Rosetta silent file (secondary structure, phi, psi, omega in degrees, C-alpha in Angstrom):
SEQUENCE: MEAIFSLSGLLVMPFWALMIFLPHWRWTRRILRSPLVILPPALLYAALALPRLAEVFPAVSSPTLAGITTLLGMPAGATIAWAHFLAFDLFVGRWIYLDSRARHQRPPHGACAVPDPDVGAARVPAVPGSARHDSPILRR
SCORE:     score description
SCORE:     0.000 S_00000001
   1 L     0.000  -35.698 -178.194  -14.856  -86.124  -21.077 S_00000001
   2 H   -59.363  -44.730 -179.473  -16.721  -89.380  -21.638 S_00000001
   3 H   -66.571  -41.495  178.691  -19.886  -88.074  -19.979 S_00000001
   4 H   -62.385  -45.956  178.521  -19.739  -84.761  -21.866 S_00000001
   5 H   -58.754  -48.295 -176.195  -19.249  -86.620  -25.144 S_00000001
   6 H   -66.385  -36.199 -174.995  -22.095  -89.044  -24.403 S_00000001
   7 H   -92.905  -12.775 -174.183  -24.586  -86.414  -23.218 S_00000001
   8 H   -62.713  -29.239  177.972  -23.782  -83.616  -25.671 S_00000001
   9 H   -61.393  -24.395  179.154  -26.185  -84.971  -28.278 S_00000001
  10 H   -64.592  -20.645  179.025  -29.040  -84.143  -25.935 S_00000001
  11 H   -70.847  -26.134 -175.575  -28.412  -80.451  -26.675 S_00000001
  12 L  -112.537  -21.384 -175.930  -29.423  -80.877  -30.314 S_00000001
  13 H   -54.956  -43.200 -179.420  -31.740  -83.897  -30.377 S_00000001
  14 H   -59.827  -37.465 -178.066  -34.955  -82.015  -29.529 S_00000001
  15 H   -73.043  -40.008  175.536  -34.436  -79.625  -32.445 S_00000001
  16 H   -64.917  -39.758  178.702  -33.601  -82.394  -34.901 S_00000001
  17 H   -61.039  -42.606  177.578  -36.647  -84.335  -33.693 S_00000001
  18 H   -61.892  -46.550 -177.560  -38.870  -81.320  -34.373 S_00000001
  19 H   -66.680  -34.939 -176.095  -37.423  -80.792  -37.863 S_00000001
  20 H   -84.914  -47.358 -172.039  -37.635  -84.477  -38.799 S_00000001
  21 H   -95.658  -24.706 -178.822  -40.845  -85.658  -37.152 S_00000001
  22 L  -132.292   52.359 -173.706  -42.923  -82.461  -36.846 S_00000001
  23 L   -66.020  -24.465 -177.255  -41.724  -80.184  -39.659 S_00000001
  24 L   -98.108   -3.844  179.404  -45.169  -78.643  -40.285 S_00000001
  25 L   -67.920  132.766 -175.571  -46.118  -78.062  -36.661 S_00000001
  26 H   -62.499  -29.377  178.865  -46.344  -74.312  -36.062 S_00000001
  27 H   -71.173  -28.229  176.631  -44.337  -74.600  -32.836 S_00000001
  28 H   -62.419  -50.184 -179.703  -41.465  -76.216  -34.737 S_00000001
  29 H   -64.455  -40.979  179.944  -41.125  -73.201  -36.993 S_00000001
  30 H   -61.411  -44.935 -179.171  -41.630  -70.807  -34.100 S_00000001
  31 H   -67.086  -45.115 -174.617  -38.916  -72.494  -32.026 S_00000001
  32 H   -77.077  -13.862  173.534  -36.444  -72.848  -34.897 S_00000001
  33 H   -64.871  -27.307 -178.838  -36.819  -69.239  -36.008 S_00000001
  34 L   -76.311  126.084  175.758  -34.864  -68.280  -32.924 S_00000001
  35 H   -68.384   -9.866 -179.212  -31.105  -68.314  -33.453 S_00000001
  36 H   -67.070  -17.035  179.692  -30.839  -69.162  -29.747 S_00000001
  37 H   -63.601  -24.241 -178.951  -31.399  -72.867  -30.523 S_00000001
  38 H   -84.610  -14.998 -175.009  -27.781  -72.994  -31.691 S_00000001
  39 H   -60.556  -48.147 -177.647  -26.490  -71.397  -28.510 S_00000001
  40 H   -56.841  -50.610  178.973  -26.274  -74.498  -26.227 S_00000001
  41 H   -69.055  -30.074  177.171  -24.030  -76.599  -28.505 S_00000001
  42 H   -67.385  -40.583  177.075  -22.022  -73.501  -29.486 S_00000001
  43 H   -66.169  -38.629  176.591  -21.456  -72.661  -25.814 S_00000001
  44 H   -61.084  -46.251  177.879  -20.432  -76.250  -25.110 S_00000001
  45 H   -57.801  -48.061 -179.606  -17.920  -76.050  -27.957 S_00000001
  46 H   -62.500  -42.689 -179.325  -16.557  -72.747  -26.640 S_00000001
  47 H   -63.845  -31.546  178.603  -16.388  -74.057  -23.057 S_00000001
  48 H   -83.673  -40.000 -173.006  -14.386  -77.064  -24.236 S_00000001
  49 H   -80.190  -41.097 -174.455  -12.167  -75.366  -26.833 S_00000001
  50 H   -60.624  -43.906  178.158  -11.229  -72.080  -25.135 S_00000001
  51 H   -65.703  -19.348 -179.141   -9.443  -73.600  -22.109 S_00000001
  52 H  -111.560   23.691 -176.475   -7.437  -75.785  -24.527 S_00000001
  53 H   -57.616  -34.830  179.330   -6.803  -73.081  -27.107 S_00000001
  54 H   -63.602  -29.740  177.633   -3.035  -73.528  -26.782 S_00000001
  55 H   -86.480  -40.324 -172.584   -3.438  -77.156  -27.925 S_00000001
  56 H   -77.521  -44.472 -172.415   -6.230  -76.653  -30.457 S_00000001
  57 H   -58.356  -47.560  179.358   -5.149  -73.479  -32.258 S_00000001
  58 H   -59.881  -36.139 -178.164   -1.817  -74.755  -33.630 S_00000001
  59 H   -70.380  -32.774 -176.780   -3.507  -77.894  -34.958 S_00000001
  60 H   -98.700  -20.493 -179.613   -6.283  -75.999  -36.776 S_00000001
  61 H   -78.296  -33.690  174.741   -4.428  -72.838  -37.837 S_00000001
  62 L  -132.871   73.230 -171.800   -1.821  -74.805  -39.816 S_00000001
  63 L   -67.907  137.659  170.577   -3.435  -78.205  -40.143 S_00000001
  64 L  -130.075  157.538  179.082   -1.419  -81.264  -40.931 S_00000001
  65 H   -59.417  -42.980 -179.604   -2.627  -84.824  -40.984 S_00000001
  66 H   -64.173  -41.697 -179.701   -0.342  -85.693  -38.085 S_00000001
  67 H   -66.447  -43.740  178.980   -1.496  -82.685  -36.030 S_00000001
  68 H   -68.268  -38.387  177.432   -5.204  -83.344  -36.584 S_00000001
  69 H   -60.883  -43.420  178.661   -4.688  -87.063  -35.913 S_00000001
  70 H   -63.388  -46.735 -178.797   -2.992  -86.243  -32.619 S_00000001
  71 H   -61.480  -48.623 -177.752   -5.708  -83.770  -31.638 S_00000001
  72 H   -74.015  -17.165  179.022   -8.586  -86.108  -32.508 S_00000001
  73 L   -78.861   -8.551  178.008   -6.776  -89.050  -30.914 S_00000001
  74 L   -98.504  144.711  178.820   -7.135  -87.491  -27.457 S_00000001
  75 H   -54.939  -41.394 -179.598  -10.464  -87.704  -25.596 S_00000001
  76 H   -65.792  -42.728 -179.860  -10.560  -83.916  -25.158 S_00000001
  77 H   -64.749  -42.276  178.446   -9.797  -83.294  -28.828 S_00000001
  78 H   -66.561  -37.337  179.256  -12.417  -85.754  -30.033 S_00000001
  79 H   -69.101  -39.912  176.556  -14.999  -84.271  -27.666 S_00000001
  80 H   -62.526  -45.225  178.496  -14.209  -80.733  -28.842 S_00000001
  81 H   -61.829  -42.506  179.867  -14.557  -81.862  -32.465 S_00000001
  82 H   -62.172  -42.435  177.776  -17.833  -83.635  -31.667 S_00000001
  83 H   -62.740  -38.994  176.257  -19.225  -80.478  -30.031 S_00000001
  84 H   -63.057  -45.632  179.215  -18.195  -78.529  -33.141 S_00000001
  85 H   -59.715  -44.977 -178.771  -19.937  -81.063  -35.401 S_00000001
  86 H   -61.514  -46.313 -178.255  -23.120  -80.875  -33.327 S_00000001
  87 H   -65.790  -46.426 -176.996  -23.203  -77.061  -33.334 S_00000001
  88 H   -68.468  -41.711  179.074  -22.370  -76.697  -37.024 S_00000001
  89 H   -63.021  -39.969  177.586  -24.757  -79.444  -38.156 S_00000001
  90 H   -66.326  -40.589  177.645  -27.607  -77.866  -36.199 S_00000001
  91 H   -58.088  -49.020 -178.645  -26.757  -74.452  -37.667 S_00000001
  92 H   -71.032  -42.593  178.563  -26.845  -75.809  -41.237 S_00000001
  93 H   -61.350  -40.315  176.814  -29.837  -78.084  -40.621 S_00000001
  94 H   -63.450  -42.617  179.047  -31.796  -75.173  -39.160 S_00000001
  95 H   -61.822  -46.146  179.624  -30.882  -73.031  -42.169 S_00000001
  96 H   -62.509  -43.612  179.229  -32.043  -75.752  -44.602 S_00000001
  97 H   -59.665  -52.129 -177.834  -35.259  -76.239  -42.611 S_00000001
  98 H   -64.937  -38.059  178.337  -36.108  -72.513  -42.505 S_00000001
  99 H   -64.584  -43.127  179.594  -35.166  -72.032  -46.154 S_00000001
 100 H   -67.301  -35.807  177.475  -37.378  -74.924  -47.250 S_00000001
 101 H   -67.117  -40.167  179.984  -40.282  -73.623  -45.153 S_00000001
 102 H   -64.871  -30.165  179.982  -39.906  -70.141  -46.679 S_00000001
 103 L   -92.486   -0.557 -177.599  -40.054  -71.703  -50.151 S_00000001
 104 L    58.941   41.423  178.000  -42.962  -73.985  -49.200 S_00000001
 105 L  -123.105  158.002  172.995  -40.856  -77.014  -50.108 S_00000001
 106 L   -76.789  144.212  174.750  -39.932  -80.132  -48.222 S_00000001
 107 L   -60.678  144.641  179.769  -36.342  -80.206  -47.013 S_00000001
 108 L   -62.416  143.295  177.339  -34.256  -82.371  -49.339 S_00000001
 109 L   -63.366  137.732  179.316  -33.822  -85.972  -48.212 S_00000001
 110 L    78.960    6.939 -177.815  -30.449  -86.473  -46.627 S_00000001
 111 H   -61.287  -28.026 -178.630  -29.988  -82.740  -46.089 S_00000001
 112 H   -64.069  -25.715 -177.731  -28.882  -83.435  -42.545 S_00000001
 113 H   -92.478   -1.396 -176.643  -25.794  -85.179  -43.891 S_00000001
 114 L  -100.187  111.960 -176.816  -24.859  -82.373  -46.294 S_00000001
 115 L   -75.812  -16.815 -177.702  -22.494  -79.854  -44.675 S_00000001
 116 L  -104.494  116.322 -178.048  -22.720  -77.321  -47.536 S_00000001
 117 H   -56.962  -33.484  178.717  -26.104  -75.537  -47.827 S_00000001
 118 H   -64.342  -37.959  179.198  -25.592  -75.031  -51.571 S_00000001
 119 H   -69.065  -44.607  179.079  -25.212  -78.774  -52.073 S_00000001
 120 H   -62.489  -43.562 -179.889  -28.260  -79.536  -49.924 S_00000001
 121 H   -70.015  -26.580 -179.371  -30.341  -76.892  -51.666 S_00000001
 122 H   -68.544  -14.743  178.385  -29.121  -78.136  -55.048 S_00000001
 123 L   -72.955  -15.826  176.553  -31.037  -81.349  -54.457 S_00000001
 124 L  -100.550  120.244 -175.810  -34.244  -79.388  -55.049 S_00000001
 125 L   -59.834  140.097  176.068  -34.517  -78.461  -58.738 S_00000001
 126 L   -92.590  121.565  178.771  -34.431  -74.757  -59.530 S_00000001
 127 L  -104.150  125.230  179.239  -37.222  -73.730  -61.877 S_00000001
 128 L   -51.495  132.837 -178.885  -36.735  -70.370  -63.631 S_00000001
 129 L    89.443   -9.245  179.544  -39.037  -67.811  -62.046 S_00000001
 130 L   -83.501  164.209  177.981  -39.445  -69.836  -58.838 S_00000001
 131 L   -61.424  -36.760  179.854  -38.501  -68.561  -55.392 S_00000001
 132 L   -63.865  -43.015 -177.744  -35.702  -71.174  -55.317 S_00000001
 133 L   -68.743  -36.225 -174.977  -34.285  -69.945  -58.636 S_00000001
 134 L   -92.882    8.063 -176.399  -34.432  -66.269  -57.661 S_00000001
 135 L   -65.811  127.506  175.268  -32.974  -66.708  -54.171 S_00000001
 136 L   -67.516  -21.332  179.978  -30.214  -64.194  -53.360 S_00000001
 137 L   -67.990  -40.066 -174.766  -28.771  -66.841  -51.040 S_00000001
 138 L   -98.654   -7.280  179.866  -28.123  -69.240  -53.909 S_00000001
 139 L   -73.074  138.355 -179.818  -27.463  -66.721  -56.670 S_00000001
 140 L  -127.877    0.000    0.000  -23.798  -66.489  -57.647 S_00000001
């Protein structure tokens, strides 16, 4: 588990590096348009979680502090959670990146740390009549 935990970040680092350091490079947008970039960390999560579904499902279907503490206190549980964080963060970060490119805006600073796309997008002011203001994604 230690090696999987330590090396799992390599599945997402290239994509984060592209979004952070080369956001305007045409290959960055071309690569990140593909939903397949999320596949490696999602598959890692599935490969770790599915064989331990009997342990994981009870803890997450009816979560209690004690149950989650127990799950995350085990190397396998912490590694499964870490794989989930990596996959979900890349999914949301990719969405924020593509949304900001479509609006011709810079991604909001700190967007990588914001798990809710509405909160991350809310950091960019909505101007009536702008693409951001009229977005069906953010309209409620």
